[in-house]
C-alpha positions in Angstrom: -54.6 -4.0 42.8 -54.6 -1.0 40.5 -50.9 -0.7 40.9 -50.4 -4.4 40.1 -52.6 -4.0 37.0 -50.7 -1.0 35.7 -47.4 -2.8 36.4 -48.5 -5.8 34.5 -49.6 -3.7 31.6 -46.3 -1.9 31.7 -44.5 -5.2 31.5 -46.7 -6.2 28.6 -45.9 -3.0 26.8 -42.2 -3.6 27.4 -42.4 -7.1 26.2 -44.4 -6.1 23.1 -41.8 -3.3 22.4 -38.8 -5.7 22.5 -40.7 -8.3 20.4 -41.5 -5.6 17.8 -37.9 -4.3 17.8 -36.5 -7.8 17.3 -38.8 -8.3 14.3 -38.2 -4.8 12.9 -36.0 -5.1 9.9 -34.7 -1.6 10.2 -33.4 -2.2 13.7 -32.0 -5.5 12.7 -30.4 -4.0 9.6 -28.8 -1.2 11.7 -27.4 -3.8 14.1 -25.9 -5.8 11.3 -24.5 -2.6 9.7 -22.8 -1.7 13.0 -21.4 -5.2 13.3 -20.2 -5.0 9.7 -18.6 -1.7 10.3 -16.7 -3.0 13.3 -15.4 -6.0 11.3 -14.5 -3.6 8.5 -12.5 -1.4 10.9 -10.7 -4.5 12.3 -9.9 -5.8 8.8 -8.7 -2.4 7.8 -6.3 -2.3 10.7 -5.1 -5.8 9.9 -4.6 -4.9 6.2 -2.6 -1.7 7.2 -0.3 -3.8 9.3 0.1 -6.4 6.5 0.8 -3.6 4.0 3.5 -2.2 6.3 5.1 -5.6 6.7 5.0 -6.2 2.9 6.6 -2.8 2.3 9.4 -3.6 4.7 9.9 -7.0 3.0 9.9 -5.3 -0.4 12.5 -2.8 0.7 14.7 -5.6 2.1 14.3 -7.6 -1.1 15.2 -4.6 -3.3 18.3 -3.9 -1.2 19.4 -7.6 -1.5 18.8 -7.6 -5.3 20.7 -4.4 -5.7 23.7 -5.8 -3.8 23.5 -9.0 -5.8 23.5 -7.0 -9.1 26.5 -5.0 -7.9 28.3 -8.2 -7.1 27.5 -9.5 -10.6 28.8 -6.3 -12.2 32.0 -6.4 -10.2 32.6 -10.1 -11.2 31.8 -9.3 -14.8 34.1 -6.3 -14.7 36.9 -8.4 -13.2 36.4 -11.1 -15.9 36.6 -8.4 -18.6 39.8 -7.0 -17.1 41.3 -10.5 -17.0 40.4 -11.1 -20.6 42.0 -7.7 -21.6 45.1 -8.6 -19.6 45.2 -12.0 -21.2 45.0 -10.5 -24.7 47.7 -7.9 -23.9 50.1 -10.5 -22.5 49.4 -12.9 -25.4 50.6 -10.4 -28.0 
């Protein structure tokens, strides 16, 4: 009987402990903070991957624009040469 009484009181203490911890704002705040830190870590990893992808896209875009500019300069140079030739032949 004594053993059952001490066991019951131990169960009551445990129940009271968990009820108190669930109502404790510090414990709850720590739990929310840990959850927020996990989400922040996940978001940081996602952001790093997106930044890498954006950097690669930016590099490809820059290369394409440089090639397009070079093509435009070559065409303009060719047009200038044709105009010079036209002026020379016309005299």
